[in-house]
Backbone as JSON, one array per atom type, in Angstrom:
{
  "sequence": "MKSSTLKVVLVFGIALFMSSSAFAQSKDRQERKEPPTYAQLLKEMDKNEDGKLSEDEIKGPLKDDFAKIDTDEDGFISEEEFKNAPKPERKERKRD",
  "N": [[-11.67, -45.24, 6.97], [-12.12, -43.77, 4.64], [-12.12, -41.19, 5.63], [-9.45, -40.74, 6.46], [-8.11, -40.95, 4.02], [-9.19, -38.79, 2.66], [-8.17, -36.71, 4.23], [-5.41, -36.96, 3.74], [-5.31, -36.41, 0.98], [-6.26, -33.8, 1.02], [-4.28, -32.48, 2.59], [-2.05, -32.91, 0.94], [-2.89, -31.48, -1.34], [-3.0, -28.85, -0.32], [-0.3, -28.48, 0.35], [0.86, -28.65, -2.19], [-0.31, -26.42, -3.43], [0.74, -24.34, -1.83], [3.51, -24.58, -2.32], [3.67, -24.07, -5.08], [2.8, -21.45, -5.11], [4.81, -20.15, -3.65], [6.97, -20.61, -5.35], [6.19, -19.12, -7.6], [6.32, -16.53, -6.59], [9.09, -16.24, -6.05], [10.1, -16.46, -8.59], [9.07, -14.17, -9.82], [10.53, -12.24, -8.48], [13.07, -12.61, -9.48], [12.94, -11.7, -12.07], [13.91, -8.82, -13.19], [12.98, -5.5, -13.87], [13.93, -3.81, -16.75], [15.29, -0.56, -17.32], [13.38, 1.86, -19.18], [13.85, 2.52, -22.69], [14.83, 5.44, -24.59], [13.33, 5.58, -26.92], [11.12, 4.0, -26.21], [10.02, 5.61, -24.21], [9.3, 7.86, -25.72], [7.31, 6.72, -27.31], [5.4, 6.08, -25.37], [4.93, 8.51, -23.95], [5.05, 10.86, -25.52], [2.84, 12.94, -26.22], [1.97, 14.84, -28.17], [3.28, 13.93, -30.34], [5.69, 15.0, -31.43], [8.23, 14.12, -31.4], [9.74, 14.83, -29.24], [10.32, 15.2, -25.71], [8.58, 16.98, -23.49], [8.26, 18.86, -20.4], [5.6, 18.88, -19.65], [4.63, 16.54, -20.73], [5.86, 14.33, -19.57], [6.28, 12.01, -16.77], [6.71, 10.83, -13.38], [10.02, 9.94, -12.11], [11.5, 11.31, -14.07], [10.06, 13.67, -14.48], [10.22, 14.75, -11.93], [12.93, 15.39, -11.74], [13.36, 17.12, -13.86], [14.6, 19.65, -14.41], [17.27, 19.12, -13.78], [17.89, 17.18, -15.66], [17.38, 18.32, -18.18], [19.74, 19.67, -19.52], [20.54, 21.55, -21.46], [18.62, 23.41, -21.24], [16.38, 23.81, -22.94], [13.76, 23.17, -22.68], [13.01, 20.63, -23.3], [13.64, 17.08, -23.16], [16.28, 15.56, -24.53], [17.51, 12.7, -26.4], [20.19, 12.27, -25.78], [20.45, 13.75, -23.4], [18.74, 12.24, -21.84], [20.12, 9.79, -21.73], [22.32, 10.59, -20.22], [21.21, 11.27, -17.84], [20.83, 11.48, -14.27], [20.59, 8.48, -12.42], [17.6, 7.33, -10.9], [17.24, 7.05, -7.36], [17.13, 3.94, -5.76], [14.42, 2.65, -3.93], [14.6, 1.73, -0.57], [13.94, -1.48, 0.53], [11.74, -2.87, 2.94], [12.7, -5.25, 5.3], [11.49, -8.29, 6.45]],
  "CA": [[-10.71, -45.27, 5.9], [-12.38, -42.66, 3.73], [-11.75, -39.96, 6.31], [-7.99, -40.59, 6.43], [-7.73, -40.71, 2.62], [-9.58, -37.41, 2.37], [-7.22, -35.84, 4.92], [-4.14, -37.05, 3.02], [-5.49, -35.69, -0.27], [-6.39, -32.38, 1.37], [-2.96, -32.0, 3.0], [-1.22, -32.9, -0.26], [-3.36, -30.37, -2.17], [-2.56, -27.59, 0.3], [1.16, -28.41, 0.21], [1.13, -28.37, -3.6], [-0.7, -25.03, -3.65], [1.7, -23.46, -1.15], [4.81, -24.63, -2.98], [3.57, -23.39, -6.37], [2.68, -20.03, -4.8], [6.15, -19.68, -3.27], [7.8, -20.63, -6.56], [5.77, -18.0, -8.45], [6.84, -15.31, -6.0], [10.53, -16.15, -6.23], [10.34, -16.25, -10.02], [8.81, -12.75, -10.08], [11.62, -11.46, -7.92], [14.25, -12.76, -10.32], [12.76, -10.92, -13.29], [14.06, -7.39, -12.9], [12.58, -4.63, -14.97], [14.98, -2.98, -17.34], [14.82, 0.8, -17.51], [12.89, 2.07, -20.53], [14.72, 3.24, -23.63], [14.29, 6.74, -25.0], [12.29, 5.29, -27.92], [9.93, 3.55, -25.48], [9.43, 6.78, -23.56], [8.63, 8.65, -26.76], [6.09, 6.01, -27.7], [4.44, 6.13, -24.27], [4.66, 9.82, -23.35], [5.06, 11.98, -26.47], [1.42, 13.12, -26.53], [1.74, 15.57, -29.42], [4.04, 13.21, -31.37], [6.67, 15.87, -32.09], [9.54, 13.51, -31.27], [10.43, 15.43, -28.11], [9.65, 15.03, -24.42], [8.52, 18.22, -22.71], [7.94, 18.65, -18.99], [4.16, 18.61, -19.55], [4.32, 15.2, -21.23], [6.5, 13.25, -18.82], [5.84, 11.77, -15.4], [7.63, 10.03, -12.57], [11.32, 10.51, -11.76], [11.93, 12.27, -15.09], [9.4, 14.94, -14.2], [10.75, 15.27, -10.66], [14.29, 15.9, -11.96], [13.4, 17.68, -15.22], [15.58, 20.73, -14.51], [18.61, 18.52, -13.76], [18.09, 16.39, -16.88], [17.37, 19.23, -19.34], [20.97, 20.44, -19.31], [20.65, 22.7, -22.37], [17.51, 24.28, -20.83], [15.52, 24.15, -24.07], [12.4, 22.78, -22.35], [12.79, 19.26, -23.76], [14.68, 16.11, -22.83], [16.76, 14.89, -25.73], [17.98, 11.33, -26.16], [21.49, 12.36, -25.11], [20.19, 14.17, -22.01], [18.15, 11.09, -21.16], [21.18, 8.82, -21.46], [23.22, 11.14, -19.21], [20.43, 11.65, -16.66], [21.16, 10.72, -13.06], [19.7, 7.35, -12.18], [16.82, 7.53, -9.67], [17.67, 6.2, -6.25], [16.23, 2.82, -5.48], [13.8, 2.67, -2.61], [15.04, 0.63, 0.28], [12.84, -2.36, 0.88], [11.67, -3.34, 4.33], [12.98, -6.67, 5.5], [10.64, -8.85, 7.53]],
  "C": [[-10.89, -44.09, 4.97], [-11.93, -41.34, 4.35], [-10.24, -39.72, 6.25], [-7.51, -40.33, 5.01], [-8.05, -39.27, 2.24], [-8.61, -36.43, 3.02], [-5.88, -35.81, 4.18], [-4.22, -36.25, 1.72], [-5.56, -34.18, -0.01], [-5.03, -31.79, 1.76], [-2.03, -31.91, 1.79], [-1.6, -31.72, -1.17], [-2.91, -29.03, -1.63], [-1.05, -27.41, 0.14], [1.54, -28.06, -1.23], [0.81, -26.91, -3.93], [0.32, -24.07, -3.04], [3.04, -23.45, -1.87], [4.76, -23.92, -4.33], [3.46, -21.88, -6.17], [4.04, -19.44, -4.45], [7.07, -19.63, -4.48], [7.46, -19.44, -7.45], [6.32, -16.69, -7.9], [8.34, -15.18, -6.21], [10.87, -15.92, -7.69], [10.13, -14.78, -10.37], [9.96, -11.89, -9.6], [12.85, -11.5, -8.81], [14.15, -11.93, -11.59], [12.79, -9.44, -12.95], [13.64, -6.6, -14.13], [13.79, -3.85, -15.45], [14.44, -1.56, -17.47], [14.36, 1.0, -18.95], [13.93, 2.77, -21.4], [14.06, 4.56, -23.97], [13.15, 6.53, -26.01], [11.0, 4.82, -27.24], [9.24, 4.71, -24.79], [8.7, 7.66, -24.56], [7.29, 8.02, -27.13], [5.0, 6.15, -26.64], [4.01, 7.54, -23.88], [4.57, 10.99, -24.32], [3.65, 12.22, -27.0], [1.18, 13.81, -27.87], [2.56, 15.02, -30.58], [5.0, 14.11, -32.16], [8.09, 15.31, -31.99], [10.38, 14.08, -30.15], [9.63, 15.17, -26.84], [9.71, 16.34, -23.65], [8.11, 17.9, -21.28], [6.46, 18.33, -18.8], [3.81, 17.18, -19.93], [4.84, 14.08, -20.33], [5.94, 13.13, -17.41], [6.9, 10.97, -14.66], [8.94, 10.73, -12.28], [11.84, 11.51, -12.81], [11.33, 13.64, -14.83], [9.97, 15.58, -12.94], [12.11, 15.93, -10.85], [14.45, 16.59, -13.31], [14.5, 18.74, -15.37], [17.02, 20.19, -14.52], [18.92, 17.81, -15.08], [18.19, 17.27, -18.12], [18.56, 20.19, -19.24], [21.12, 21.62, -20.25], [19.5, 23.7, -22.17], [16.63, 24.73, -22.0], [14.06, 23.75, -23.84], [12.04, 21.37, -22.79], [13.93, 18.37, -23.29], [15.04, 15.39, -24.12], [17.22, 13.48, -25.38], [19.32, 11.36, -25.42], [21.32, 12.78, -23.65], [19.61, 13.01, -21.21], [19.21, 10.06, -20.79], [22.11, 9.28, -20.34], [22.51, 11.51, -17.91], [20.88, 10.84, -15.44], [20.13, 9.62, -12.84], [18.91, 7.6, -10.9], [17.3, 6.57, -8.59], [16.63, 5.12, -6.03], [15.68, 2.95, -4.08], [14.28, 1.48, -1.83], [13.83, -0.18, 0.69], [12.9, -2.77, 2.33], [11.93, -4.82, 4.36], [12.11, -7.16, 6.64], [11.45, -9.56, 8.56]]
}
């Protein structure tokens, strides 16, 4: 009797663990990251705190496309240039 009760509890525990794990994964997928605002980028990347984003300070897609984004070619990305910047292409995800 004890053996069968232990098996039932064990199976129930595994099922509960698996379902909570699957729920957590689907919840994460639903929460999409919003692109950062210009103010957030300044806060994170403006190393010398001059209120401007130079090519040396930025990283990621902004750095990769700096010449395209800096339309007035002054060496900085302004808030207006940031708003008008081409959106980075989304990476295609592999489907299992």
